[in-house]
N, C-alpha and C positions, 0 to 999 in steps of 0.2 A: 739160463739158456736151455738146459735139459728139459725143464718143465714146459717151456714154450714149444720145444720140438715135439715133446710127447703129445701135447694137445693138438698140434698140427697133424701128426700122424694118426691120432685117434679120430679127428674129424674127417680126414681123408679116407680112413677105413670105413667109417659110417657112410660117407658120401658114395663111395664105390659099391658098398653093399646094397645101397638103394638104387644106384644108377644102372647097374648091370641088368637086374631083372626087369626094370622099367623099360630100358632101351630094347631089350630082347622081346618083351611083350609087344611093344609098339611095332617093331619090325615084323613080328609074326602076324600081328593083326593086319598090317598093310598088305602083307603077302597072302592073307587069308589062309593061314595054316593052323587049323584047329588043334591038332595034337601037339604042336610046338607051343601054342599058347598055354595049354594045360601044364606043360613042363615049366614054363616061365612063371606061372602062378604058384606052382609048388616051390620053385626057387625063391620067389618073393616071400612066401610063408616061412620057409626055413631061414632066410636071411633076417626076417623081422624078429625072430626069437632073441638073438643076442642083442639086437638094437633095443628092444623093449626091456630086456634085462638090464642093460646099461642105463637106460633112462630111468627105470623104476628104482633101482638100488643105488645108482651112482649119482643121480641128480635129485630125484624126488625124496628118497628116504635114505640119505647117507647115515652111517653110524656116527654118533657124536660121543665124545667122552662125557662122563657125568659132570654136570654143572655147566656145560657149554650149550649154547643155542645154535642150531644149524639153520 
């Protein structure tokens, strides 16, 4: 149960880290607010760093004990 809950919270955290900057950028674009769009682009860049870190080291290249194939 704990592992399933952890995955659910992890996926929700990734989803909201992507959703917030994307939604803000769309609203700023519709409202034609240039300076606000720049802030949301910076927010998206900052949010992408932990997401890429998680995907790279957690999914693509996890550490495996000797003798095991991941």
